[in-house]
N, C-alpha and C positions, 0 to 999 in steps of 0.2 A: 661635326665634318665640317670642315670650312666651306667655301662657295664653289657652286657645281662645275666640271667645265663644260658638260652637257645637259641636258634633260636626261638624254637616254642613250646608251652605249648596246648596238647591236652586237653579241658576238657569232661569227661566222656569216661569211657570206655566200651560201649556198639559195638555194629557190627558197626557203623560209627565212632567212636572213636580209636577202633582197626585197623580198613582200615587204617585209616589215619596216625597213629602214627606207623605203620609197614612201610608204604611208605615212609614215611619221614627220618625215621631211614635208610632203604635201600638205599634213595638219598645220606645221608652222613650227614645229620642237626642233630645237636644237640638238641633231642627232649624228653620231658617227658610228658606222661599223668597222668594226676589226675582223679581219681574217687572218687564221694562222699561215696558209699555204701563201702561196706565191702567184693565185689566181684567185677568181671566182669562179662560179658554178658548184664548188663543193662535188657531190656523187653525180652532177651531171655537167659530162666535158666532152666536148667535140675536139679530137687532135687531126689535124690535116695535113700534118708533117710524117708520121709513122709510112703513113699510104699513098699518098697525094690526094686522097677522097677523104670524105667526111667520116671519122671513126667513132662513135660514141663509147667510150672509154668506160662511162658509167649508164645512166639511164638511156633509154631509148626510145620506147614505148608509150608514145602518148595515150594513157589508157582512159576507156571509159569517158569518149569523144562530148557525149551531150553533157555533160557537167565539167569537162576537165578544165581548168581554170586559167591556163595555159593556152588554149586554141586562139582565144581573142587576142590577145596582145601579140603570138605569131602570125597573125592575119595581120594586124595592126602593120606590122612590122615590116610588110611585104614578104615573110618567109613563105617557100614554097610547104604547104602543109598537105597532105592528102591520105585518104583512107586506106587503113591497111586492106592488100588487094584479099579476097577470098579464094587464096590458091594453095592452101595449106596440101602436104605431100605425106603421106606414110609409107615409110620403105616396109615392102614385105606382104603388103596388102593392096588386091585390086581395087576392094570396096573400102573409102575410108569411114564410113558408115560404122564398119564394124568397132574402130576405135571410137568415135565421137558420140554414138549413141550410149555407149558405155561410159564417157565419160560426164553425159548427162544425165546418166542413173545414179550415179556417184556424187554429182553435184545436189540433185532431190534427198542422196540421202545425208548427206551434209549437211543441209537445211532442215531436214528434218529431227536428227540428231542433236544440232543445236538448239532448234525450239525448245526440245525434251529437256536439254540442261538447261536451257535458262529457266524453264517451267518450274524445274525441280530448284533451283537455286532461289529463287523468287518464294518458292512455299516453303523451304526448309531453312534458310539463310545461308547453306553451306555452299558453299565457292563449287560450282561443277563444269567441267568444261573438258571434254574428254580429247584425245590426239585423233589425225586422221587413220593412223595404224589402226586404233580401237574398232570401228567400225567397217572398215576395208574388208571385201570377201573377196575370195579367189573362184570368182567364176568363169574363167577363162583365160586362155593364153596371153590375151592385150589387159587384163584386169589391172597388172600392176602399173603398166604403161599410162596407162587411163587415170589411174590413182597419183600418178607422180606430176601429173601436168599441175594438180594443185600444189603440192609440196615444192617443185620447180618454179612456181611462181612466187613461192614465200621464201625462197631462199634456204628451205630445211630440208630434214629427212622427216619421213611420215611420222614417227612416233615422236617427233618433237613440234609436233605442227597443231596449233589448236584449230579444233573444228569451228568454236563460235568466231574466232578471226578470220578463218575463208567464209563463212556465211555472213558477216558483215560485211563483207566487198561489195562495193557498188560497180556490178559487173554494167558491161556495153562496148560499142564499136571502140575499136584502137585503131590511131592515125600514127602517122610518122612526118617529122621535119624532115625537108630531103638537105636542107644546111648543117645537120645535126640539132639534136635537142640541146646538147649542152650550148651551141651557139644560139638559139634562142634564148636559153637564160643569161648567157652572155649579154646579151643585147640589151636584157630588161635592167641590166645593174648601170648603162651609161649614166655619165651625171649623179652618181652618187656618191657621197663622200664614204668613201671604203680605204681602208688602211691595210693594205698587203703585207703578209709577211711578220705579222702581230701577235703572236700567241698569248693567250690566256692563260697564267698558271694560278691567279686566285682571283675569288670574287668576296670580300667583305662587306657586311651589311649594316649599317647603322641605322640611328633611330631615323634619320631625314637624308637617307639615301645608299648608297653604294661607292665602295672603293675598289677600282680595279687594276690589278699588277698586271701588265704585260711584257715582253720580252722586251719593249723600247719605251719603260716607263710607265708611270701610273696616273690612270682616268681618276675623275669623281664625275659622279653621276645621281641626278634623284633617281634612276631606274635603271634597269638591264634587262635587255629581252638574251636568251641565252637559246641559241640553234646547233649546238656541236652534239653530236651524233649519240645514242645511249651508250655506244661502245665507247666514246671518249668519257660520259661521265662514270659510266661504269668503272673504268680503269682511274680513276681520279685524276686526271691528266689535267683536270681545271680543279684545286681545290677551292670548298666553300666553309664560311665562315658566318654565322655557326654553318655546323655540317648538316647534311642532306638527312633531313629527318628517318627514322626508320622506314616508314609505309614507301618513301621512295624508294629506297635501298632495295627493298622486298620487291617493289615494281621492277627496277632494272634486273633482279635474275628471273623475271619471268617474261619481260619485253627485252629481246636481246638480239644482237647483230648476227644476221644470219649469213651467208656467205654465196653469193653470186657472180660469177664472171665470164669475162669474154675472151675467147680466144680468135684474134681477128685471120682471116685466113686471104690472103687477095689472089687472084686467078687472073690468068688472059681473060679477055671477053669471051664469053661463050664457052667457056671451058666446062661447066657444067651443065648438063640438062635441066635448067629448072628454068621458072620464070621470075623474073625480078620480086624481091620481098617476100619468095615462097617461105614458108615454116615447113621446115622437115624433121617430121617425128618418127621413131624408128622404136623396134621392139625395145625394152627393158626386162632386164630380171634383177630380182634383189640377190646381193652377196649372202655369205654366209650368217654377216650381221645386219640383214634387212636391207641395205644401203643399194641403191642404183649406180652402177659405174659406166654412167653415162648423161647424157641430157638431150639437147636438140639443136636443129641450127637453123640459123635465120639466112637464109640466101642471097647471094646477088642484091645486096642492101642498093635500096636507088638506082640500081640497074650499074654499079659502079664495077662488078666484078669482085667487091669482098663480101665473103662469108663470114659469119660469126659464129663458133661453137659456142652454144651457152650452157655452163656447168652450175649447179648448185649444190648445197648442203654437205655432208660430210665428204664425198667425191670432189666437190673444188677445191673445200681446205685443205686435201690431200694434194691434188695436183697444185695448188700454192706453193707446198712446203715441196714438192719434189722440185718445183723451178720450172721458169716459163716455156722451156722447149716440151715438157713433159704435155701440157696441156694443147700446145700446138699440134706436136705429131700425135696425140690422141686423137683432136678434130679429124685432120689431114687421114690418116689412118681410118677412122671411121669411114669417110668419104670414098677412100679409095676402095674399102669394102663394098659400097654402093654402085660406086660408078667404073671402077676400073681402072688400074694401074695407071692407063695413061693422063689421069690429071694431074699424075705430077710432075710431068714436064712442062704443063701450063701454072700450075705454082710459083709463085715470084717470092712472097715472104709472109710471115707469121707475126704476131704479137699476142701477148696475153697478159692481162690484166690481174691485178692481186690486192683488191681492196683490202682484205686483211691486213695485209701488210703495212697500208696508211696509214703514218701515225696518227694525223688528223682526223683519221675516220675510224678505224678497226671494225672493216669490215663491209658489207653491201647493203642491207637497209633492216628495220626492225621487224622482225618477226613475234610474234607471241607463242609462247608455249604454253603446252596444255594447264590449263588455270589461268593463263594470262592475258586473254581480251579485256576483260572487264579494266587492267593497270592502265591501260594508256590513258584513261581517265586522270589517274593519280598523277601521272606523268606531267601532265598538261597543269597542273595547280600551280599557282606562286609559292615560293620559298622564303623564308623570311619578309615579307612583304613587298621586295622592292625586285625581287629576282622571278623573271616569268622565264617560261619554257615553250619551245615550238620546234615543229618539224615533221616529218613523216609519222615518227613515232607516236605523236599526240593527236592525230585526227582519228574519229573511229571508225570511218566507212571509207576513207580514202586513203589509207594505209598503206607504208611501202611504193606511193607514187609521189611523183614530185608536184603533181596538182594539190595533193593532201597537204604537203609539204608548204605550199604557195599559199594554201587557203588558211593553214597555223598558224602563218609570220602575219598575215592579217589580220585574225583572231587576236593575237599577242599586242597587237599594234594597238585594236580596239582597248583590249584591256586595260593597256599604259594610259591610253588618252582618257578611258573612265576613272581611272586613278588618280591621274595629275592634274582634271579639272576644277 
C-alpha cells in the first residue's frame, strides 16, 4: 500500500470515538474521525427542538458516579451536573421497601449464582452463565417487578439476560446533566477533526496498514479504531477484508443489541403530582410468553415538565414496530391510570425514540445473552493486526454505559499508540 493519508482513522463519533480521537490527537498523531450520521454523539444525543427543553433521546443517566469518566469533563465544561434524587415512587405500594428489599434479595441471588457459574467454568472449562429467568423465584406479587428492574436496565427480557453480565456491572449512585447528557458529549467533540455524513462501507487490511472505503472516498491509514455498534458489525454494514474471524462472529451472536426506548411526554408545569426526576415504578406481570408489557417512568426531568416512559426488551421492540404513537399512548394511558383523566388536558405533546430503526446503530446498547459475558473480551481484541475495536460493548464492568464507551475509546487509543511507537 502507498503512503498513508493519516496515522489513524477512527470510525464513529460517539463517546468511544470522540475519546479515542482526542487522545490520539493529543499524542501528536495524524488522526481523523469519520461519522456516518449528520451529528456527533452516537447514542448519546440531546434534542432541544422537539419539546423546547433538553430531551436525551439516548443515554440520560450518568451511572456509577464515583467512577464515571464523564463527570470530571462535564464539571470542567461548567455544566450543571447533579445527583439523582432519592425520591423513587412505586404506584400501588404504600411502603416502597416491599419492592426494593426484594430487589436487593434478587441482586444477592444474582451475584451468588454468577459466582457459582464462574467457579464451575473455571474448574471444568465448560462455559457456564445462566439467565436471570433461571434463578428468579416467584415469592410474591412484586417478585416479577423486582426482577424486571435488572432486565429493564440491560434492555432485554429475563430469559435473554446473562447473570454474569449483571453481576459484573460496577454499581453506584447516578447523576444527571441538566443540559442533557448528549449535550455534554457533543461539547467534548469540539475542535476535533470529525467528518460527518461519511459512512464507512469497507475496511481492508494490508501488511503496512488499512484502506478504508467511505461514501465520500477512500482513506489510507496506518491503523483504524472501529467504534461502530455490535449491531452494525453483526449486520455487515461495514465489510472487512479479511473477514471477521469465527470467534468474533460467535461473540456477536452472544453480545447483541438490546432494545431500550424513551417516549417523551411533555406536560404543563405541575401536571403530575411527582417530584422532579422521580423514578416511578409500578406493578408488572408477565404475559403468556413471560414478557413484561410495561416499563417505568422518569418524571418531570430536571423540573422541565418532561416525563419519559421507558420501555425495554421485546415490549420495546413491539412498540417500535407499531409506530411512535403506540409508545406515546401507552405511556400516557398508564399515567392516566395512576393520576386520573385530568392529566390529559395538561398533556402537550409526545415523541418516541426507535433506536432499532436507526440505520447506523441498530439497537440501544449491547447486553450479553446467557453464556455471553466473557465474549466482551473477544470483541475488544484487534483484527488483522491494524483494526482495533472499542465501545460500551467491550468494557467488562461499565458495559451498556457512556462512561464505559469513553474508557474503551481511551483504551483503544493506548493500544494504537503502543503499536505505532
